[in-house]
All heavy atoms as TSV, in Angstrom:
chain	resi	resn	atom	element	x	y	z
A	1	MET	N	N	-76.120	-80.850	19.782
A	1	MET	CA	C	-77.112	-80.813	20.747
A	1	MET	C	C	-77.958	-82.077	20.613
A	1	MET	O	O	-78.322	-82.497	19.515
A	1	MET	CB	C	-77.923	-79.591	20.769
A	1	MET	CG	C	-79.031	-79.585	21.824
A	1	MET	SD	S	-79.981	-78.157	21.704
A	1	MET	CE	C	-79.648	-77.505	23.298
A	2	THR	N	N	-78.355	-82.758	21.721
A	2	THR	CA	C	-79.091	-83.977	21.615
A	2	THR	C	C	-80.629	-83.581	21.358
A	2	THR	O	O	-81.142	-82.596	21.923
A	2	THR	CB	C	-79.079	-84.667	23.016
A	2	THR	OG1	O	-77.708	-85.003	23.275
A	2	THR	CG2	C	-79.885	-85.996	22.959
A	3	ASN	N	N	-81.227	-84.338	20.499
A	3	ASN	CA	C	-82.632	-84.113	20.232
A	3	ASN	C	C	-83.443	-84.402	21.518
A	3	ASN	O	O	-83.327	-85.507	22.073
A	3	ASN	CB	C	-83.060	-85.052	19.112
A	3	ASN	CG	C	-84.527	-84.903	18.737
A	3	ASN	OD1	O	-85.416	-84.541	19.507
A	3	ASN	ND2	N	-84.798	-85.320	17.510
A	4	SER	N	N	-84.314	-83.509	21.961
A	4	SER	CA	C	-85.049	-83.635	23.234
A	4	SER	C	C	-85.923	-84.857	23.096
A	4	SER	O	O	-86.302	-85.376	24.165
A	4	SER	CB	C	-85.694	-82.318	23.553
A	4	SER	OG	O	-86.804	-82.027	22.667
A	5	LEU	N	N	-86.469	-85.180	22.018
A	5	LEU	CA	C	-87.378	-86.299	21.872
A	5	LEU	C	C	-86.669	-87.557	22.169
A	5	LEU	O	O	-87.211	-88.497	22.786
A	5	LEU	CB	C	-87.989	-86.359	20.507
A	5	LEU	CG	C	-88.957	-85.208	20.200
A	5	LEU	CD1	C	-89.633	-85.348	18.791
A	5	LEU	CD2	C	-90.037	-85.092	21.226
A	6	SER	N	N	-85.389	-87.688	21.684
A	6	SER	CA	C	-84.641	-88.985	22.025
A	6	SER	C	C	-84.083	-88.985	23.403
A	6	SER	O	O	-83.744	-90.068	23.833
A	6	SER	CB	C	-83.575	-89.193	20.878
A	6	SER	OG	O	-82.613	-88.076	21.073
A	7	ALA	N	N	-84.013	-87.799	24.003
A	7	ALA	CA	C	-83.458	-87.820	25.326
A	7	ALA	C	C	-84.492	-87.855	26.455
A	7	ALA	O	O	-84.135	-87.667	27.647
A	7	ALA	CB	C	-82.695	-86.500	25.499
A	8	ARG	N	N	-85.732	-88.108	26.060
A	8	ARG	CA	C	-86.770	-88.125	27.071
A	8	ARG	C	C	-86.833	-89.570	27.896
A	8	ARG	O	O	-86.231	-90.474	27.305
A	8	ARG	CB	C	-88.191	-88.073	26.447
A	8	ARG	CG	C	-88.405	-86.638	25.819
A	8	ARG	CD	C	-89.728	-86.402	25.381
A	8	ARG	NE	N	-90.236	-87.449	24.548
A	8	ARG	CZ	C	-91.396	-87.419	23.852
A	8	ARG	NH1	N	-92.172	-86.518	24.012
A	8	ARG	NH2	N	-91.652	-88.467	23.060
A	9	PRO	N	N	-87.300	-89.499	29.052
A	9	PRO	CA	C	-87.399	-90.846	29.783
A	9	PRO	C	C	-88.159	-91.888	29.128
A	9	PRO	O	O	-89.214	-91.472	28.453
A	9	PRO	CB	C	-88.095	-90.426	31.106
A	9	PRO	CG	C	-88.063	-88.900	31.245
A	9	PRO	CD	C	-87.859	-88.401	29.818
A	10	SER	N	N	-87.772	-93.016	29.213
A	10	SER	CA	C	-88.479	-94.240	28.516
A	10	SER	C	C	-89.804	-94.512	29.364
A	10	SER	O	O	-90.001	-94.036	30.452
A	10	SER	CB	C	-87.585	-95.484	28.524
A	10	SER	OG	O	-87.435	-95.963	29.866
A	11	HIS	N	N	-90.584	-95.326	28.706
A	11	HIS	CA	C	-91.784	-95.731	29.455
A	11	HIS	C	C	-91.505	-96.453	30.749
A	11	HIS	O	O	-92.168	-96.119	31.821
A	11	HIS	CB	C	-92.607	-96.669	28.502
A	11	HIS	CG	C	-93.835	-97.217	29.147
A	11	HIS	ND1	N	-95.005	-96.487	29.369
A	11	HIS	CD2	C	-94.154	-98.502	29.728
A	11	HIS	CE1	C	-95.854	-97.234	30.029
A	11	HIS	NE2	N	-95.382	-98.452	30.170
A	12	GLU	N	N	-90.459	-97.230	30.841
A	12	GLU	CA	C	-90.080	-97.933	31.979
A	12	GLU	C	C	-89.596	-96.966	33.070
A	12	GLU	O	O	-89.962	-97.133	34.216
A	12	GLU	CB	C	-89.034	-99.060	31.758
A	12	GLU	CG	C	-89.532	-100.146	30.863
A	12	GLU	CD	C	-89.578	-99.894	29.407
A	12	GLU	OE1	O	-89.010	-98.948	28.878
A	12	GLU	OE2	O	-90.331	-100.563	28.741
A	13	GLN	N	N	-88.817	-96.011	32.736
A	13	GLN	CA	C	-88.263	-94.938	33.573
A	13	GLN	C	C	-89.472	-94.198	34.148
A	13	GLN	O	O	-89.424	-93.734	35.319
A	13	GLN	CB	C	-87.192	-94.037	32.918
A	13	GLN	CG	C	-85.936	-94.856	32.593
A	13	GLN	CD	C	-85.005	-94.159	31.603
A	13	GLN	OE1	O	-85.504	-93.388	30.747
A	13	GLN	NE2	N	-83.697	-94.338	31.863
A	14	LEU	N	N	-90.305	-93.803	33.305
A	14	LEU	CA	C	-91.438	-93.044	33.874
A	14	LEU	C	C	-92.392	-93.834	34.760
A	14	LEU	O	O	-92.803	-93.332	35.761
A	14	LEU	CB	C	-92.365	-92.522	32.645
A	14	LEU	CG	C	-91.820	-91.365	31.778
A	14	LEU	CD1	C	-92.683	-91.098	30.616
A	14	LEU	CD2	C	-91.532	-90.165	32.677
A	15	SER	N	N	-92.546	-95.084	34.407
A	15	SER	CA	C	-93.312	-96.007	35.405
A	15	SER	C	C	-92.663	-96.100	36.799
A	15	SER	O	O	-93.318	-95.965	37.791
A	15	SER	CB	C	-93.397	-97.408	34.848
A	15	SER	OG	O	-94.164	-97.419	33.716
A	16	GLU	N	N	-91.256	-96.138	36.806
A	16	GLU	CA	C	-90.571	-96.133	38.056
A	16	GLU	C	C	-90.721	-94.778	38.665
A	16	GLU	O	O	-90.870	-94.668	39.999
A	16	GLU	CB	C	-89.065	-96.388	37.807
A	16	GLU	CG	C	-88.738	-97.829	37.399
A	16	GLU	CD	C	-87.231	-97.979	37.119
A	16	GLU	OE1	O	-86.398	-97.270	37.693
A	16	GLU	OE2	O	-86.886	-98.867	36.250
A	17	ALA	N	N	-90.689	-93.749	37.987
A	17	ALA	CA	C	-90.824	-92.387	38.565
A	17	ALA	C	C	-92.172	-92.140	39.186
A	17	ALA	O	O	-92.222	-91.566	40.262
A	17	ALA	CB	C	-90.464	-91.328	37.536
A	18	PHE	N	N	-93.246	-92.663	38.471
A	18	PHE	CA	C	-94.554	-92.516	38.983
A	18	PHE	C	C	-94.735	-93.344	40.291
A	18	PHE	O	O	-95.271	-92.884	41.276
A	18	PHE	CB	C	-95.638	-92.901	37.962
A	18	PHE	CG	C	-95.945	-91.745	37.035
A	18	PHE	CD1	C	-95.396	-91.665	35.805
A	18	PHE	CD2	C	-96.808	-90.757	37.450
A	18	PHE	CE1	C	-95.700	-90.651	34.912
A	18	PHE	CE2	C	-97.188	-89.771	36.658
A	18	PHE	CZ	C	-96.680	-89.718	35.306
A	19	GLN	N	N	-94.148	-94.537	40.303
A	19	GLN	CA	C	-94.270	-95.392	41.456
A	19	GLN	C	C	-93.543	-94.750	42.597
A	19	GLN	O	O	-93.988	-94.738	43.761
A	19	GLN	CB	C	-93.702	-96.752	41.239
A	19	GLN	CG	C	-93.914	-97.762	42.433
A	19	GLN	CD	C	-95.341	-97.838	42.802
A	19	GLN	OE1	O	-96.218	-98.210	41.884
A	19	GLN	NE2	N	-95.657	-97.592	44.089
A	20	ALA	N	N	-92.371	-94.124	42.333
A	20	ALA	CA	C	-91.509	-93.492	43.392
A	20	ALA	C	C	-92.324	-92.313	43.945
A	20	ALA	O	O	-92.331	-91.994	45.117
A	20	ALA	CB	C	-90.184	-92.970	42.794
A	21	GLY	N	N	-93.109	-91.599	43.001
A	21	GLY	CA	C	-93.961	-90.461	43.474
A	21	GLY	C	C	-95.070	-90.948	44.337
A	21	GLY	O	O	-95.342	-90.365	45.501
A	22	PHE	N	N	-95.715	-92.052	44.068
A	22	PHE	CA	C	-96.780	-92.565	44.869
A	22	PHE	C	C	-96.204	-93.082	46.285
A	22	PHE	O	O	-96.810	-92.856	47.257
A	22	PHE	CB	C	-97.533	-93.702	44.176
A	22	PHE	CG	C	-98.211	-93.283	42.964
A	22	PHE	CD1	C	-98.171	-93.980	41.788
A	22	PHE	CD2	C	-98.917	-92.021	42.915
A	22	PHE	CE1	C	-98.838	-93.508	40.610
A	22	PHE	CE2	C	-99.564	-91.612	41.722
A	22	PHE	CZ	C	-99.490	-92.350	40.610
A	23	ASP	N	N	-94.964	-93.756	46.253
A	23	ASP	CA	C	-94.331	-94.123	47.420
A	23	ASP	C	C	-93.989	-93.000	48.327
A	23	ASP	O	O	-94.186	-93.019	49.573
A	23	ASP	CB	C	-93.109	-94.875	47.111
A	23	ASP	CG	C	-93.346	-96.335	46.520
A	23	ASP	OD1	O	-94.540	-96.771	46.552
A	23	ASP	OD2	O	-92.417	-96.858	45.886
A	24	SER	N	N	-93.673	-91.866	47.667
A	24	SER	CA	C	-93.351	-90.692	48.390
A	24	SER	C	C	-94.600	-90.136	49.160
A	24	SER	O	O	-94.417	-89.614	50.293
A	24	SER	CB	C	-92.763	-89.627	47.455
A	24	SER	OG	O	-92.412	-88.400	48.048
A	25	ILE	N	N	-95.743	-90.248	48.582
A	25	ILE	CA	C	-96.947	-89.844	49.186
A	25	ILE	C	C	-97.183	-90.678	50.389
A	25	ILE	O	O	-97.557	-90.246	51.497
A	25	ILE	CB	C	-98.158	-89.899	48.203
A	25	ILE	CG1	C	-98.010	-88.805	47.121
A	25	ILE	CG2	C	-99.515	-89.711	48.914
A	25	ILE	CD1	C	-99.017	-88.985	46.011
A	26	ASP	N	N	-97.016	-92.013	50.273
A	26	ASP	CA	C	-97.238	-92.965	51.330
A	26	ASP	C	C	-96.269	-92.583	52.505
A	26	ASP	O	O	-96.661	-92.885	53.551
A	26	ASP	CB	C	-97.017	-94.444	50.867
A	26	ASP	CG	C	-98.112	-94.829	49.890
A	26	ASP	OD1	O	-99.219	-94.238	49.916
A	26	ASP	OD2	O	-97.872	-95.917	49.148
A	27	ASP	N	N	-95.159	-92.091	52.202
A	27	ASP	CA	C	-94.171	-91.751	53.247
A	27	ASP	C	C	-94.457	-90.449	53.916
A	27	ASP	O	O	-93.802	-90.054	54.777
A	27	ASP	CB	C	-92.787	-91.713	52.650
A	27	ASP	CG	C	-92.220	-93.124	52.205
A	27	ASP	OD1	O	-92.818	-94.098	52.736
A	27	ASP	OD2	O	-91.308	-93.200	51.388
A	28	GLY	N	N	-95.537	-89.711	53.399
A	28	GLY	CA	C	-95.889	-88.475	53.974
A	28	GLY	C	C	-95.343	-87.298	53.281
A	28	GLY	O	O	-95.394	-86.191	53.787
A	29	ASP	N	N	-94.636	-87.548	52.112
A	29	ASP	CA	C	-94.077	-86.407	51.350
A	29	ASP	C	C	-94.962	-86.125	50.119
A	29	ASP	O	O	-95.826	-86.956	49.842
A	29	ASP	CB	C	-92.640	-86.696	50.951
A	29	ASP	CG	C	-91.698	-86.874	52.088
A	29	ASP	OD1	O	-91.775	-86.034	53.072
A	29	ASP	OD2	O	-90.993	-87.865	52.077
A	30	GLY	N	N	-94.716	-85.124	49.315
A	30	GLY	CA	C	-95.428	-84.898	48.109
A	30	GLY	C	C	-95.033	-85.851	46.983
A	30	GLY	O	O	-93.980	-86.363	47.020
A	31	PHE	N	N	-95.920	-85.968	46.044
A	31	PHE	CA	C	-95.683	-86.816	44.858
A	31	PHE	C	C	-94.382	-86.391	44.145
A	31	PHE	O	O	-93.602	-87.273	43.767
A	31	PHE	CB	C	-96.810	-86.683	43.893
A	31	PHE	CG	C	-96.617	-87.399	42.547
A	31	PHE	CD1	C	-96.800	-88.696	42.385
A	31	PHE	CD2	C	-96.217	-86.642	41.461
A	31	PHE	CE1	C	-96.603	-89.323	41.217
A	31	PHE	CE2	C	-95.987	-87.232	40.252
A	31	PHE	CZ	C	-96.201	-88.662	40.196
A	32	TYR	N	N	-94.155	-85.150	43.873
A	32	TYR	CA	C	-93.096	-84.667	43.089
A	32	TYR	C	C	-91.703	-84.948	43.703
A	32	TYR	O	O	-90.735	-85.096	42.961
A	32	TYR	CB	C	-93.170	-83.254	42.605
A	32	TYR	CG	C	-94.402	-83.064	41.618
A	32	TYR	CD1	C	-95.584	-82.595	41.944
A	32	TYR	CD2	C	-93.991	-83.410	40.232
A	32	TYR	CE1	C	-96.571	-82.572	40.958
A	32	TYR	CE2	C	-95.071	-83.385	39.297
A	32	TYR	CZ	C	-96.340	-82.974	39.581
A	32	TYR	OH	O	-97.299	-82.875	38.689
A	33	LEU	N	N	-91.644	-85.024	45.006
A	33	LEU	CA	C	-90.375	-85.405	45.596
A	33	LEU	C	C	-89.825	-86.622	45.156
A	33	LEU	O	O	-88.630	-86.782	44.675
A	33	LEU	CB	C	-90.492	-85.351	47.205
A	33	LEU	CG	C	-89.288	-85.728	47.928
A	33	LEU	CD1	C	-88.286	-84.507	47.738
A	33	LEU	CD2	C	-89.468	-85.952	49.356
A	34	GLY	N	N	-90.682	-87.717	45.163
A	34	GLY	CA	C	-90.217	-89.037	44.678
A	34	GLY	C	C	-90.101	-89.095	43.229
A	34	GLY	O	O	-89.191	-89.680	42.662
A	35	PHE	N	N	-91.000	-88.523	42.487
A	35	PHE	CA	C	-91.012	-88.383	40.949
A	35	PHE	C	C	-89.727	-87.841	40.543
A	35	PHE	O	O	-89.006	-88.398	39.682
A	35	PHE	CB	C	-92.233	-87.840	40.505
A	35	PHE	CG	C	-92.431	-87.726	39.023
A	35	PHE	CD1	C	-92.984	-88.766	38.317
A	35	PHE	CD2	C	-91.913	-86.548	38.262
A	35	PHE	CE1	C	-93.052	-88.723	37.034
A	35	PHE	CE2	C	-92.036	-86.563	36.903
A	35	PHE	CZ	C	-92.707	-87.702	36.157
A	36	GLN	N	N	-89.429	-86.694	40.991
A	36	GLN	CA	C	-88.265	-85.940	40.467
A	36	GLN	C	C	-86.983	-86.662	40.832
A	36	GLN	O	O	-85.999	-86.727	40.104
A	36	GLN	CB	C	-88.281	-84.541	40.990
A	36	GLN	CG	C	-89.403	-83.691	40.379
A	36	GLN	CD	C	-89.493	-82.311	40.983
A	36	GLN	OE1	O	-88.867	-81.949	42.011
A	36	GLN	NE2	N	-90.377	-81.486	40.446
A	37	SER	N	N	-86.808	-87.158	42.094
A	37	SER	CA	C	-85.629	-87.870	42.645
A	37	SER	C	C	-85.437	-89.062	41.706
A	37	SER	O	O	-84.242	-89.342	41.363
A	37	SER	CB	C	-85.846	-88.276	44.121
A	37	SER	OG	O	-85.871	-87.236	44.957
A	38	SER	N	N	-86.497	-89.788	41.368
A	38	SER	CA	C	-86.309	-90.951	40.493
A	38	SER	C	C	-85.700	-90.542	39.123
A	38	SER	O	O	-84.703	-91.259	38.653
A	38	SER	CB	C	-87.659	-91.676	40.377
A	38	SER	OG	O	-87.477	-92.815	39.520
A	39	LEU	N	N	-86.249	-89.543	38.483
A	39	LEU	CA	C	-85.813	-89.225	37.275
A	39	LEU	C	C	-84.363	-88.735	37.319
A	39	LEU	O	O	-83.521	-88.905	36.441
A	39	LEU	CB	C	-86.692	-88.041	36.608
A	39	LEU	CG	C	-88.086	-88.718	36.075
A	39	LEU	CD1	C	-88.892	-87.549	35.462
A	39	LEU	CD2	C	-87.844	-89.786	35.127
A	40	GLU	N	N	-84.061	-87.898	38.339
A	40	GLU	CA	C	-82.714	-87.480	38.499
A	40	GLU	C	C	-81.706	-88.579	38.664
A	40	GLU	O	O	-80.649	-88.542	38.155
A	40	GLU	CB	C	-82.635	-86.488	39.745
A	40	GLU	CG	C	-83.277	-85.113	39.447
A	40	GLU	CD	C	-83.477	-84.300	40.700
A	40	GLU	OE1	O	-83.169	-84.750	41.848
A	40	GLU	OE2	O	-83.868	-83.096	40.521
A	41	ASN	N	N	-82.227	-89.665	39.388
A	41	ASN	CA	C	-81.296	-90.733	39.564
A	41	ASN	C	C	-81.081	-91.597	38.125
A	41	ASN	O	O	-79.999	-92.213	38.118
A	41	ASN	CB	C	-81.948	-91.773	40.562
A	41	ASN	CG	C	-81.837	-91.256	41.950
A	41	ASN	OD1	O	-80.999	-90.469	42.312
A	41	ASN	ND2	N	-82.718	-91.771	42.857
A	42	HIS	N	N	-81.955	-91.314	37.209
A	42	HIS	CA	C	-81.655	-92.007	35.844
A	42	HIS	C	C	-80.934	-90.975	35.037
A	42	HIS	O	O	-80.879	-91.261	33.826
A	42	HIS	CB	C	-82.988	-92.232	35.290
A	42	HIS	CG	C	-83.669	-93.490	35.785
A	42	HIS	ND1	N	-83.227	-94.760	35.542
A	42	HIS	CD2	C	-84.767	-93.636	36.481
A	42	HIS	CE1	C	-83.982	-95.666	36.140
A	42	HIS	NE2	N	-84.962	-95.003	36.731
A	43	GLY	N	N	-80.511	-89.855	35.545
A	43	GLY	CA	C	-79.730	-88.881	34.730
A	43	GLY	C	C	-80.487	-87.836	34.027
A	43	GLY	O	O	-79.899	-87.235	33.049
A	44	PHE	N	N	-81.765	-87.614	34.382
A	44	PHE	CA	C	-82.526	-86.630	33.719
A	44	PHE	C	C	-82.554	-85.454	34.615
A	44	PHE	O	O	-82.374	-85.396	35.710
A	44	PHE	CB	C	-83.982	-87.124	33.490
A	44	PHE	CG	C	-84.100	-88.299	32.505
A	44	PHE	CD1	C	-83.994	-89.579	32.955
A	44	PHE	CD2	C	-84.031	-87.989	31.220
A	44	PHE	CE1	C	-84.060	-90.637	32.090
A	44	PHE	CE2	C	-84.140	-89.089	30.290
A	44	PHE	CZ	C	-84.155	-90.361	30.711
A	45	GLY	N	N	-82.808	-84.200	33.877
A	45	GLY	CA	C	-83.036	-82.918	34.575
A	45	GLY	C	C	-84.103	-82.275	33.902
A	45	GLY	O	O	-84.442	-82.477	32.738
A	46	LYS	N	N	-84.845	-81.403	34.759
A	46	LYS	CA	C	-85.907	-80.587	34.281
A	46	LYS	C	C	-85.361	-79.300	33.563
A	46	LYS	O	O	-84.553	-78.623	34.236
A	46	LYS	CB	C	-86.858	-80.212	35.348
A	46	LYS	CG	C	-88.061	-79.356	34.892
A	46	LYS	CD	C	-89.284	-79.809	35.507
A	46	LYS	CE	C	-90.468	-78.920	35.072
A	46	LYS	NZ	N	-91.514	-79.545	34.462
A	47	ARG	N	N	-85.759	-79.060	32.362
A	47	ARG	CA	C	-85.298	-77.837	31.632
A	47	ARG	C	C	-86.453	-76.983	31.324
A	47	ARG	O	O	-87.316	-77.340	30.583
A	47	ARG	CB	C	-84.730	-78.386	30.299
A	47	ARG	CG	C	-83.429	-79.274	30.389
A	47	ARG	CD	C	-82.116	-78.544	30.434
A	47	ARG	NE	N	-81.944	-77.547	29.502
A	47	ARG	CZ	C	-81.463	-77.636	28.318
A	47	ARG	NH1	N	-81.050	-78.800	27.792
A	47	ARG	NH2	N	-81.453	-76.585	27.460
A	48	ASP	N	N	-86.473	-75.828	31.993
A	48	ASP	CA	C	-87.582	-74.817	31.705
A	48	ASP	C	C	-87.179	-73.998	30.503
A	48	ASP	O	O	-88.138	-73.159	30.050
A	48	ASP	CB	C	-87.736	-73.997	32.974
A	48	ASP	CG	C	-88.291	-74.767	34.164
A	48	ASP	OD1	O	-89.123	-75.675	33.786
A	48	ASP	OD2	O	-87.997	-74.528	35.330
A	49	ASP	N	N	-85.998	-74.128	29.943
A	49	ASP	CA	C	-85.595	-73.253	28.871
A	49	ASP	C	C	-85.874	-73.916	27.463
A	49	ASP	O	O	-85.354	-73.417	26.463
A	49	ASP	CB	C	-84.211	-72.890	28.943
A	49	ASP	CG	C	-83.147	-74.064	28.973
A	49	ASP	OD1	O	-83.649	-75.219	29.365
A	49	ASP	OD2	O	-81.997	-73.863	28.647
A	50	ILE	N	N	-86.555	-75.058	27.438
A	50	ILE	CA	C	-86.824	-75.727	26.171
A	50	ILE	C	C	-88.327	-75.842	25.974
A	50	ILE	O	O	-89.080	-75.646	26.902
A	50	ILE	CB	C	-86.191	-77.158	26.152
A	50	ILE	CG1	C	-86.884	-78.044	27.211
A	50	ILE	CG2	C	-84.658	-77.092	26.262
A	50	ILE	CD1	C	-86.366	-79.544	27.115
A	51	PRO	N	N	-88.684	-76.074	24.706
A	51	PRO	CA	C	-90.149	-76.224	24.465
A	51	PRO	C	C	-90.759	-77.413	25.159
A	51	PRO	O	O	-90.105	-78.294	25.518
A	51	PRO	CB	C	-90.282	-76.353	22.912
A	51	PRO	CG	C	-88.970	-75.874	22.402
A	51	PRO	CD	C	-87.982	-76.052	23.553
A	52	CYS	N	N	-92.003	-77.370	25.249
A	52	CYS	CA	C	-92.852	-78.587	25.889
A	52	CYS	C	C	-92.304	-79.890	25.171
A	52	CYS	O	O	-92.251	-79.903	23.946
A	52	CYS	CB	C	-94.335	-78.362	25.540
A	52	CYS	SG	S	-95.317	-79.670	26.061
A	53	THR	N	N	-92.196	-80.911	25.940
A	53	THR	CA	C	-91.876	-82.205	25.423
A	53	THR	C	C	-93.057	-83.177	25.573
A	53	THR	O	O	-92.826	-84.382	25.296
A	53	THR	CB	C	-90.667	-82.805	26.101
A	53	THR	OG1	O	-90.814	-82.903	27.527
A	53	THR	CG2	C	-89.396	-81.951	25.844
A	54	CYS	N	N	-94.283	-82.737	25.913
A	54	CYS	CA	C	-95.399	-83.595	25.968
A	54	CYS	C	C	-95.728	-84.171	24.598
A	54	CYS	O	O	-95.542	-83.499	23.595
A	54	CYS	CB	C	-96.617	-82.906	26.564
A	54	CYS	SG	S	-96.419	-82.323	28.239
A	55	SER	N	N	-96.185	-85.390	24.558
A	55	SER	CA	C	-96.555	-86.058	23.384
A	55	SER	C	C	-97.548	-85.184	22.469
A	55	SER	O	O	-97.666	-85.372	21.321
A	55	SER	CB	C	-97.009	-87.428	23.565
A	55	SER	OG	O	-98.172	-87.512	24.397
A	56	ASP	N	N	-98.497	-84.399	23.237
A	56	ASP	CA	C	-99.472	-83.723	22.504
A	56	ASP	C	C	-99.156	-82.156	22.525
A	56	ASP	O	O	-100.034	-81.427	22.287
A	56	ASP	CB	C	-100.851	-83.889	23.118
A	56	ASP	CG	C	-101.015	-83.493	24.499
A	56	ASP	OD1	O	-99.980	-83.028	25.073
A	56	ASP	OD2	O	-102.125	-83.579	25.039
A	57	ASN	N	N	-97.876	-81.878	22.784
A	57	ASN	CA	C	-97.372	-80.482	22.775
A	57	ASN	C	C	-98.140	-79.609	23.905
A	57	ASN	O	O	-98.330	-78.394	23.647
A	57	ASN	CB	C	-97.387	-79.878	21.447
A	57	ASN	CG	C	-96.337	-80.395	20.612
A	57	ASN	OD1	O	-95.201	-80.773	20.988
A	57	ASN	ND2	N	-96.667	-80.724	19.351
A	58	GLY	N	N	-98.672	-80.309	24.926
A	58	GLY	CA	C	-99.363	-79.571	25.961
A	58	GLY	C	C	-100.770	-79.183	25.672
A	58	GLY	O	O	-101.338	-78.385	26.400
A	59	ALA	N	N	-101.398	-79.745	24.631
A	59	ALA	CA	C	-102.745	-79.482	24.208
A	59	ALA	C	C	-103.738	-79.776	25.358
A	59	ALA	O	O	-104.770	-79.053	25.456
A	59	ALA	CB	C	-103.103	-80.149	22.969
A	60	HIS	N	N	-103.466	-80.704	26.213
A	60	HIS	CA	C	-104.258	-81.069	27.315
A	60	HIS	C	C	-103.713	-80.710	28.617
A	60	HIS	O	O	-104.012	-81.424	29.599
A	60	HIS	CB	C	-104.701	-82.564	27.232
A	60	HIS	CG	C	-105.535	-82.809	25.942
A	60	HIS	ND1	N	-104.987	-83.296	24.802
A	60	HIS	CD2	C	-106.948	-82.597	25.663
A	60	HIS	CE1	C	-105.976	-83.511	23.958
A	60	HIS	NE2	N	-107.069	-83.051	24.400
A	61	GLY	N	N	-102.788	-79.827	28.709
A	61	GLY	CA	C	-101.961	-79.493	29.921
A	61	GLY	C	C	-100.827	-80.275	29.882
A	61	GLY	O	O	-100.479	-81.198	29.055
A	62	HIS	N	N	-99.766	-79.805	30.811
A	62	HIS	CA	C	-98.511	-80.512	30.765
A	62	HIS	C	C	-98.466	-81.747	31.720
A	62	HIS	O	O	-99.036	-81.772	32.669
A	62	HIS	CB	C	-97.460	-79.500	31.097
A	62	HIS	CG	C	-97.243	-78.371	30.176
A	62	HIS	ND1	N	-96.655	-78.490	28.950
A	62	HIS	CD2	C	-97.754	-77.183	30.248
A	62	HIS	CE1	C	-96.663	-77.368	28.316
A	62	HIS	NE2	N	-97.246	-76.500	29.103
A	63	LEU	N	N	-97.818	-82.744	31.191
A	63	LEU	CA	C	-97.614	-83.944	31.934
A	63	LEU	C	C	-96.488	-83.773	33.001
A	63	LEU	O	O	-95.619	-82.901	32.782
A	63	LEU	CB	C	-97.339	-85.085	30.996
A	63	LEU	CG	C	-98.325	-85.429	29.963
A	63	LEU	CD1	C	-97.871	-86.448	28.942
A	63	LEU	CD2	C	-99.656	-85.942	30.661
A	64	PRO	N	N	-96.465	-84.519	33.985
A	64	PRO	CA	C	-95.431	-84.434	35.068
A	64	PRO	C	C	-93.976	-84.575	34.377
A	64	PRO	O	O	-93.045	-83.980	34.908
A	64	PRO	CB	C	-95.728	-85.525	36.041
A	64	PRO	CG	C	-97.060	-85.786	35.868
A	64	PRO	CD	C	-97.469	-85.577	34.468
A	65	GLU	N	N	-93.876	-85.348	33.326
A	65	GLU	CA	C	-92.484	-85.526	32.727
A	65	GLU	C	C	-92.100	-84.606	31.689
A	65	GLU	O	O	-91.094	-84.678	31.118
A	65	GLU	CB	C	-92.573	-86.988	32.160
A	65	GLU	CG	C	-93.470	-87.114	30.982
A	65	GLU	CD	C	-94.814	-87.728	31.318
A	65	GLU	OE1	O	-95.257	-87.601	32.573
A	65	GLU	OE2	O	-95.466	-88.343	30.530
A	66	CYS	N	N	-93.059	-83.565	31.538
A	66	CYS	CA	C	-92.661	-82.438	30.543
A	66	CYS	C	C	-91.351	-81.834	30.783
A	66	CYS	O	O	-91.130	-81.332	32.050
A	66	CYS	CB	C	-93.872	-81.429	30.491
A	66	CYS	SG	S	-93.663	-80.098	29.263
A	67	ARG	N	N	-90.599	-81.713	29.907
A	67	ARG	CA	C	-89.270	-80.915	29.974
A	67	ARG	C	C	-88.157	-81.699	30.739
A	67	ARG	O	O	-87.239	-81.141	31.068
A	67	ARG	CB	C	-89.389	-79.485	30.340
A	67	ARG	CG	C	-90.241	-78.699	29.452
A	67	ARG	CD	C	-90.299	-77.294	29.846
A	67	ARG	NE	N	-90.934	-76.417	28.805
A	67	ARG	CZ	C	-92.206	-76.040	28.917
A	67	ARG	NH1	N	-92.908	-76.367	30.038
A	67	ARG	NH2	N	-92.868	-75.341	28.022
A	68	TRP	N	N	-88.437	-82.964	31.096
A	68	TRP	CA	C	-87.363	-83.777	31.593
A	68	TRP	C	C	-86.654	-84.493	30.555
A	68	TRP	O	O	-87.164	-85.234	29.742
A	68	TRP	CB	C	-88.012	-84.796	32.583
A	68	TRP	CG	C	-88.417	-84.258	33.972
A	68	TRP	CD1	C	-89.533	-83.653	34.273
A	68	TRP	CD2	C	-87.535	-84.162	35.107
A	68	TRP	NE1	N	-89.529	-83.180	35.578
A	68	TRP	CE2	C	-88.327	-83.565	36.078
A	68	TRP	CE3	C	-86.305	-84.639	35.501
A	68	TRP	CZ2	C	-87.773	-83.302	37.417
A	68	TRP	CZ3	C	-85.757	-84.389	36.711
A	68	TRP	CH2	C	-86.497	-83.689	37.609
A	69	VAL	N	N	-85.312	-84.151	30.423
A	69	VAL	CA	C	-84.520	-84.696	29.325
A	69	VAL	C	C	-83.096	-85.065	29.968
A	69	VAL	O	O	-82.756	-84.626	31.081
A	69	VAL	CB	C	-84.280	-83.684	28.250
A	69	VAL	CG1	C	-85.588	-83.410	27.462
A	69	VAL	CG2	C	-83.693	-82.379	28.692
A	70	LYS	N	N	-82.323	-85.815	29.284
A	70	LYS	CA	C	-81.079	-86.289	29.704
A	70	LYS	C	C	-80.199	-85.020	29.940
A	70	LYS	O	O	-80.131	-84.053	29.214
A	70	LYS	CB	C	-80.324	-87.093	28.652
A	70	LYS	CG	C	-80.594	-88.573	28.758
A	70	LYS	CD	C	-80.100	-89.147	29.956
A	70	LYS	CE	C	-80.354	-90.667	30.079
A	70	LYS	NZ	N	-79.917	-91.293	31.355
A	71	ALA	N	N	-79.705	-84.987	31.150
A	71	ALA	CA	C	-78.815	-83.903	31.627
A	71	ALA	C	C	-77.482	-83.849	30.881
A	71	ALA	O	O	-76.971	-84.864	30.450
A	71	ALA	CB	C	-78.614	-83.917	33.138
């Protein structure tokens, strides 16, 4: 099984996903539509069956990229 830490989106991929989310808002859709589509296009999937993947283990709430790992 792949280590979830090594399978997380890179800084660049997250930057693209955030920009896609903001673009999605500008298009009249919600943030997560663009954010999620961008990560899916990079081969990631959201896994609700794994522990938190936030850098602070969710101590300050979960980040949008939490539990997104290589599919």
